[in-house]
C-alpha positions as CSV (number, residue, x, y, z in Angstrom):
1,M,53.6,119.4,160.4
2,A,55.6,116.7,158.6
3,L,54.4,113.2,158.3
4,F,56.5,111.8,161.1
5,D,56.2,114.8,163.5
6,D,54.5,114.3,166.9
7,P,50.8,115.2,166.2
8,F,50.2,115.6,170.0
9,N,52.7,118.5,170.2
10,A,50.8,121.7,170.3
11,R,53.8,123.8,169.3
12,L,54.1,122.1,165.9
13,T,52.7,124.0,163.0
14,L,52.4,123.3,159.3
15,K,54.9,126.0,158.5
16,R,58.3,125.0,157.2
17,G,60.3,128.0,158.2
18,G,63.3,127.0,160.5
19,C,61.9,123.7,161.6
20,S,58.3,122.6,162.2
21,C,58.7,122.3,166.0
22,G,60.9,125.4,166.5
23,N,63.5,123.5,168.6
24,H,66.1,122.9,165.8
25,R,68.2,125.2,163.8
26,D,66.6,124.0,160.5
27,Q,64.3,121.3,159.1
28,A,67.3,119.0,158.3
29,A,68.2,118.9,162.0
30,H,64.6,118.3,162.9
31,D,64.3,115.5,160.5
32,A,67.5,113.9,161.9
33,D,65.6,113.4,165.1
34,A,62.6,111.8,163.4
35,P,61.6,108.3,164.5
36,S,62.4,105.2,162.5
37,G,61.1,101.7,162.1
38,D,58.0,100.7,164.2
39,A,58.1,104.1,165.9
40,A,57.8,105.8,162.6
41,I,54.8,103.7,161.6
42,T,53.1,104.5,164.9
43,R,53.7,108.2,164.4
44,A,52.4,108.0,160.8
45,V,49.2,106.4,162.0
46,E,48.7,108.9,164.8
47,G,49.5,111.8,162.5
48,A,47.0,110.6,159.9
49,V,44.2,110.3,162.5
50,M,44.9,113.8,164.0
51,R,45.1,115.4,160.5
52,A,41.8,113.9,159.7
53,L,40.1,114.9,163.0
54,F,41.6,118.4,162.8
55,P,42.0,119.4,159.1
56,E,42.7,123.0,160.2
57,D,46.0,123.0,162.2
58,A,44.9,125.8,164.4
59,Q,42.0,123.6,165.7
60,R,44.4,120.8,166.6
61,R,46.8,123.1,168.5
62,A,44.0,124.8,170.3
63,F,42.6,121.4,171.3
64,L,45.9,120.2,172.6
65,R,46.6,123.4,174.5
66,S,43.2,123.1,176.3
67,V,43.4,119.4,177.3
68,G,47.1,118.5,177.1
69,A,48.8,115.8,175.0
70,A,48.2,112.9,177.4
71,T,44.5,113.5,177.7
72,A,44.2,114.1,173.9
73,L,46.0,110.8,173.2
74,A,43.8,108.9,175.6
75,A,40.6,110.4,174.2
76,V,41.6,109.7,170.6
77,S,42.7,106.2,171.5
78,Q,39.2,105.4,172.9
79,F,37.7,105.9,169.4
80,F,40.7,104.8,167.3
81,P,43.3,102.4,168.9
82,T,46.3,103.9,167.1
83,K,48.9,101.7,168.9
84,F,47.0,98.6,168.2
85,V,46.6,99.5,164.5
86,A,50.2,100.6,164.2
87,E,51.4,97.3,165.8
88,A,49.1,95.3,163.5
89,F,50.3,97.3,160.5
90,A,54.0,97.1,161.6
91,Q,53.9,93.3,162.2
92,G,51.2,92.3,159.8
93,A,50.0,88.9,158.7
94,K,52.0,86.9,156.2
95,P,51.8,88.4,152.7
96,E,49.5,86.5,150.3
97,K,52.1,87.0,147.6
98,T,55.8,87.6,148.1
99,D,57.1,87.9,144.5
100,L,56.2,91.3,143.2
101,K,57.0,93.6,140.3
102,V,56.9,97.4,140.8
103,G,57.5,99.6,137.8
104,F,59.4,102.9,138.0
105,I,60.7,105.7,135.7
106,P,64.4,106.4,136.2
107,I,64.1,109.7,138.0
108,T,64.9,110.8,141.6
109,C,61.2,111.2,142.4
110,A,61.1,107.4,142.6
111,T,63.9,107.3,145.2
112,P,62.1,105.5,148.0
113,I,60.7,102.8,145.6
114,I,64.1,102.3,144.0
115,M,66.3,102.4,147.1
116,A,64.1,100.0,148.9
117,K,65.5,97.2,146.7
118,P,69.3,97.6,147.1
119,M,69.0,98.8,150.7
120,G,66.9,95.8,151.8
121,F,63.6,97.5,152.8
122,Y,61.5,95.1,150.8
123,E,63.3,92.1,152.1
124,K,62.8,93.2,155.6
125,Q,59.1,92.9,155.0
126,G,59.4,89.4,153.6
127,L,59.0,90.5,150.0
128,N,61.0,89.7,146.9
129,V,60.4,92.8,144.8
130,E,61.7,93.3,141.3
131,V,61.8,97.0,140.6
132,V,61.4,97.4,136.8
133,K,62.9,100.3,135.0
134,T,60.2,101.5,132.5
135,A,60.5,103.7,129.4
136,G,57.6,106.1,129.9
137,W,54.5,107.0,131.8
138,A,52.0,105.5,129.3
139,V,53.9,102.2,129.6
140,I,53.8,102.4,133.4
141,R,50.0,103.0,133.2
142,D,49.3,100.2,130.7
143,K,51.5,97.6,132.4
144,T,49.9,98.4,135.8
145,L,46.3,98.2,134.3
146,N,47.2,94.9,132.6
147,K,48.5,93.7,136.0
148,E,52.0,93.1,134.7
149,Y,53.1,95.3,137.6
150,D,51.6,94.8,141.1
151,A,52.1,98.5,141.9
152,A,54.0,101.4,140.4
153,H,55.7,104.7,140.7
154,M,53.3,107.2,139.1
155,L,52.8,110.8,138.6
156,A,50.6,112.3,141.3
157,P,47.8,113.1,138.8
158,M,47.8,109.7,137.1
159,P,45.7,107.8,139.7
160,I,43.1,110.5,139.4
161,A,43.1,110.4,135.5
162,I,42.9,106.6,135.6
163,S,40.0,106.6,138.1
164,L,38.2,109.2,136.0
165,G,38.9,107.4,132.7
166,V,40.9,110.4,131.3
167,G,43.2,109.0,128.7
168,S,42.3,105.4,129.4
169,N,39.3,103.3,130.5
170,P,38.2,104.1,134.1
171,V,39.7,101.8,136.7
172,P,39.4,102.5,140.5
173,Y,42.9,103.5,141.6
174,T,44.4,104.5,144.9
175,M,47.4,106.7,145.9
176,P,48.3,105.7,149.4
177,A,51.5,107.7,149.5
178,V,53.1,110.7,147.8
179,E,56.7,109.8,146.8
180,N,58.3,113.2,146.8
181,V,57.6,116.9,147.0
182,N,59.4,119.5,144.9
183,G,62.1,117.9,142.7
184,Q,61.4,119.5,139.3
185,A,62.7,122.5,137.4
186,I,62.4,124.4,134.2
187,T,65.6,124.0,132.2
188,L,66.4,125.9,129.0
189,A,69.0,125.4,126.3
190,M,72.2,127.4,126.8
191,K,71.3,129.6,123.8
192,H,68.5,131.1,125.8
193,K,70.5,132.2,128.9
194,D,69.7,135.8,128.1
195,R,65.9,135.1,127.7
196,R,65.0,134.6,131.3
197,D,61.6,136.4,131.0
198,P,58.9,133.9,130.1
199,K,57.0,136.7,128.3
200,S,59.7,136.4,125.6
201,W,59.1,132.7,125.1
202,K,56.5,132.9,122.3
203,G,57.4,130.2,119.7
204,F,59.3,128.0,122.1
205,K,59.1,124.2,121.9
206,L,58.9,122.9,125.4
207,A,58.7,119.3,126.8
208,V,57.0,117.7,129.7
209,P,57.1,114.0,130.7
210,F,53.3,113.3,130.3
211,D,50.0,115.1,129.7
212,Y,48.7,114.1,133.1
213,S,51.6,115.3,135.2
214,M,52.4,118.1,137.7
215,H,55.1,119.1,135.2
216,N,52.5,119.9,132.5
217,Y,50.2,121.7,135.0
218,L,53.0,123.7,136.6
219,L,54.6,124.7,133.3
220,R,51.2,125.8,131.9
221,Y,50.5,127.7,135.1
222,Y,53.9,129.5,135.0
223,L,53.5,130.4,131.3
224,A,49.9,131.7,131.8
225,E,50.9,133.9,134.7
226,A,53.3,135.5,132.3
227,G,50.6,136.0,129.7
228,I,51.7,133.2,127.5
229,D,48.9,130.9,126.3
230,P,50.4,127.4,126.5
231,D,48.2,126.1,123.7
232,T,48.7,128.8,121.1
233,D,51.9,130.8,122.0
234,V,54.2,127.8,122.5
235,Q,54.3,124.1,121.7
236,I,54.3,121.7,124.6
237,R,55.0,118.1,123.8
238,A,55.3,114.9,125.9
239,V,58.8,113.4,125.9
240,P,60.0,110.6,128.2
241,P,62.4,111.9,130.8
242,P,65.4,109.7,129.7
243,D,65.1,111.3,126.2
244,M,64.8,115.0,127.2
245,V,68.5,115.9,127.4
246,A,69.2,114.3,124.0
247,N,66.3,116.3,122.5
248,L,67.7,119.5,124.1
249,R,71.2,118.8,122.7
250,A,69.7,118.1,119.2
251,D,67.9,121.5,119.3
252,N,64.5,119.7,119.0
253,I,63.2,121.6,122.0
254,D,64.1,124.9,123.7
255,G,63.6,123.6,127.2
256,F,61.5,121.5,129.5
257,L,59.9,121.3,132.9
258,A,61.2,117.9,134.0
259,P,61.9,115.8,137.0
260,D,65.4,115.4,138.3
261,P,68.0,114.2,137.6
262,V,67.1,115.3,134.0
263,N,67.7,119.0,134.8
264,Q,71.0,118.4,136.5
265,R,72.2,116.1,133.7
266,A,71.5,118.9,131.2
267,V,73.8,121.1,133.3
268,Y,76.4,118.3,133.7
269,D,76.5,117.9,129.9
270,G,76.7,121.6,129.3
271,V,73.6,121.8,127.1
272,G,71.2,123.6,129.5
273,F,70.8,125.7,132.6
274,I,68.3,125.6,135.4
275,H,65.9,128.6,134.9
276,I,63.8,128.0,138.0
277,L,63.1,125.2,140.5
278,S,59.5,124.0,140.7
279,K,59.6,124.7,144.5
280,E,59.9,128.4,143.5
281,I,56.5,128.1,141.7
282,W,54.8,126.1,144.4
283,D,56.8,125.1,147.5
284,R,56.2,121.5,148.6
285,H,54.0,120.6,145.7
286,P,53.4,116.9,145.1
287,C,55.2,115.3,142.2
288,C,55.2,111.5,142.1
289,A,53.4,108.8,144.0
290,F,53.3,105.2,145.0
291,A,50.1,103.8,143.5
292,A,48.2,100.6,143.3
293,S,44.8,99.4,142.0
294,Q,41.9,98.9,144.4
295,D,42.0,95.2,143.3
296,F,45.5,94.8,144.5
297,V,44.7,96.5,147.8
298,T,41.5,94.5,148.5
299,Q,42.6,91.1,147.1
300,T,46.1,91.0,148.7
301,P,45.8,93.3,151.7
302,N,48.7,91.8,153.7
303,T,51.0,92.1,150.7
304,Y,49.8,95.6,150.1
305,A,50.5,96.5,153.8
306,A,54.0,95.0,153.7
307,L,54.8,96.8,150.4
308,L,53.6,100.1,151.8
309,R,55.5,99.6,155.1
310,A,58.7,99.2,153.0
311,V,58.0,102.3,151.0
312,I,57.1,104.3,154.2
313,E,60.3,103.2,155.9
314,A,62.4,104.1,152.8
315,T,60.7,107.5,152.7
316,V,61.6,108.1,156.3
317,Y,65.2,107.2,155.6
318,A,65.3,109.4,152.4
319,S,63.8,112.3,154.3
320,K,67.0,112.7,156.4
321,I,69.5,114.8,154.6
322,E,72.5,113.0,156.1
323,N,71.5,109.8,154.2
324,R,71.3,111.4,150.8
325,K,74.8,110.7,149.6
326,E,74.5,107.1,150.6
327,I,71.2,106.8,148.7
328,A,72.7,108.6,145.7
329,A,75.4,105.9,145.4
330,Q,72.8,103.1,145.7
331,I,70.3,104.4,143.0
332,A,72.8,105.9,140.5
333,P,73.9,102.6,138.8
334,A,72.8,101.6,135.3
335,N,69.9,99.3,136.4
336,Y,68.3,102.2,138.3
337,L,68.9,105.8,137.3
338,N,72.0,105.2,135.0
339,Q,73.5,108.6,136.0
340,P,76.9,109.7,137.3
341,V,76.8,109.7,141.1
342,T,77.8,113.4,141.3
343,V,74.6,114.3,139.3
344,V,72.3,112.4,141.7
345,E,74.2,113.8,144.7
346,Q,73.7,117.3,143.5
347,V,69.9,116.7,143.3
348,L,69.5,114.9,146.6
349,T,71.7,117.1,148.7
350,G,70.5,120.3,147.1
351,T,74.0,121.7,146.6
352,F,74.2,122.1,142.8
353,A,75.6,123.9,139.8
354,D,72.9,125.8,137.9
355,G,74.6,126.0,134.5
356,L,75.1,129.7,134.8
357,G,78.3,129.7,136.8
358,N,76.5,129.6,140.2
359,V,76.5,126.9,143.0
360,R,73.2,127.0,144.7
361,K,72.3,125.5,148.1
362,V,68.6,124.4,148.4
363,P,68.4,121.5,150.8
364,D,64.7,120.8,149.9
365,R,65.2,121.0,146.2
366,V,63.6,117.6,146.5
367,D,62.1,116.2,149.6
368,F,60.2,113.1,150.7
369,D,56.9,113.5,152.5
370,A,54.3,110.8,152.0
371,F,51.0,112.3,153.2
372,P,48.5,112.6,150.3
373,W,46.6,115.8,151.1
374,S,43.2,115.7,149.4
375,S,43.6,119.4,148.5
376,F,46.5,118.3,146.2
377,A,44.0,116.2,144.3
378,V,41.4,119.1,144.1
379,W,44.1,121.5,142.7
380,I,45.1,118.9,140.1
381,M,41.5,118.5,139.0
382,T,41.1,122.3,138.6
383,Q,44.0,122.3,136.2
384,M,42.7,119.2,134.4
385,K,39.5,121.1,133.8
386,R,41.3,124.4,133.1
387,W,43.1,122.9,130.2
388,G,40.1,120.8,128.8
389,Q,41.2,117.4,130.0
390,I,38.0,117.1,132.1
391,K,34.8,118.5,130.7
392,G,31.5,119.2,132.5
393,D,30.8,119.1,136.2
394,V,33.4,117.6,138.6
395,D,32.7,116.3,142.1
396,Y,36.1,117.5,143.3
397,K,35.7,116.4,146.9
398,A,34.3,112.9,146.2
399,V,37.1,112.1,143.7
400,A,39.8,113.5,146.0
401,E,38.6,111.4,148.9
402,K,38.2,108.2,146.8
403,V,41.6,108.4,145.2
404,Y,43.9,110.3,147.7
405,L,42.3,109.1,150.9
406,A,42.5,105.4,150.3
407,T,45.3,105.1,152.9
408,D,45.9,102.4,155.4
409,A,44.6,104.5,158.2
410,A,41.3,104.9,156.5
411,R,41.1,101.3,155.4
412,L,41.9,100.1,158.9
413,M,39.3,102.4,160.4
414,K,36.7,100.8,158.1
415,E,37.8,97.3,159.2
416,A,37.4,98.3,162.8
417,G,33.8,99.4,162.1
418,L,34.5,103.1,162.1
419,T,33.7,105.7,159.6
420,P,36.9,107.3,158.2
421,P,37.3,111.1,158.5
422,T,36.4,112.9,155.3
423,A,38.6,116.0,155.7
424,T,42.4,116.0,155.2
425,S,42.9,119.2,153.4
426,K,44.9,122.4,153.6
427,S,45.2,125.7,151.7
428,F,48.4,126.7,149.9
429,S,49.6,129.2,147.4
430,V,50.9,128.8,143.8
431,M,53.0,131.7,142.6
432,G,51.5,133.8,145.3
433,K,47.9,133.0,144.4
434,A,46.0,131.4,147.3
435,F,44.1,128.2,146.7
436,D,41.1,127.3,148.8
437,P,40.2,123.6,148.2
438,A,36.6,124.4,149.3
439,K,36.1,126.8,146.4
440,P,37.6,125.0,143.3
441,E,35.2,126.5,140.7
442,E,35.8,130.0,142.0
443,Y,39.6,129.4,141.7
444,L,39.2,128.0,138.2
445,N,37.1,130.9,137.1
446,S,39.7,133.4,138.3
447,F,42.1,132.6,135.5
448,A,42.2,134.7,132.4
449,I,43.9,132.1,130.3
450,K,42.1,128.7,130.2
451,R,40.2,126.3,127.9
452,A,37.3,125.7,130.4
453,G,34.2,127.9,129.9
């Protein structure tokens, strides 16, 4: 079930084959019928509540089949007035602060945050937002912690690392929305076009954007599954995304697992080819996020709500495939991505050259789905521990709920005197290996290659 699907429709499933409701030829046609504006916010609030009440999708569908959609909506509304909350959230009180700075890295993962500026989503909420292009993730982190930025585009693991004090002093942080799912790839230098088996990559120098990134964890996972120890058999270094293609061209690295449009730009410049999309490692994995400190959330709640409304509405718009070319034209200019429009279009539309003479069509090469599943956070922490970034015992569930469940639905439930649900989790597979978020240590111990004891 996607974020803006009807949670009171018993036919909906979490599966993405065809479309999630079964009434459209594909997910793109389904998304074209998705609600927008206030209706989208109402649907998002309803969906968040139903996900929390029924973390296992089969339970939700069985409940709806037994009582019917109308009865279910009435029953849920007795305990949590979704329409009232959605209206309050949609209309909101006047922002305490209207002039804001939001940092971003110039990659397509930040599409909703970037496009909300030129396309008027921030202004619609009464905000004057300056989206600030930033050189690297460490700079994003430091400027946000120093309160030079009010909120920021971050890698999905970063709010967890910041909250735990991994790589910086611990600061309570929240991730109210995932920015994108998928949207990465492993790209190799053209000289390696005949070395497609990762088992042959010993000695490679590979780049990722940041130590605390899905790119780092997915690359390490991929290598380890091929029997390559990412700490001893190859070199993995952190390189800011804007510098990756230049380093590939200069032969400083053999390849990278990078966010787009970096991969497509390497193909465009003729210096690299796309070896594998990240969705082929873990389909619909989280990548980047919209993040803010707990101080910002609690001290300026109306501003926070307005900012998140803008990001949610931009995410809805970006999730519709028919809007992608328009969006590409808006975010390609120098003050945003600084890329040829054709490069950005290939990424967002999913029709692209792979650098090996093929044109591939993968509509969800990158997609936009804002719900922050707590099981995403648990998986990320297993990999942090696997590679020695976290040592000792980890309360996976508590950290996941504190960081990834600090959403407006949970906050508004607290304000209404209710106890927010504690389960918004799902199982998934990474390279065919099932992950049960209820058994993180068992999952961690199943790996032959790891740093954790």
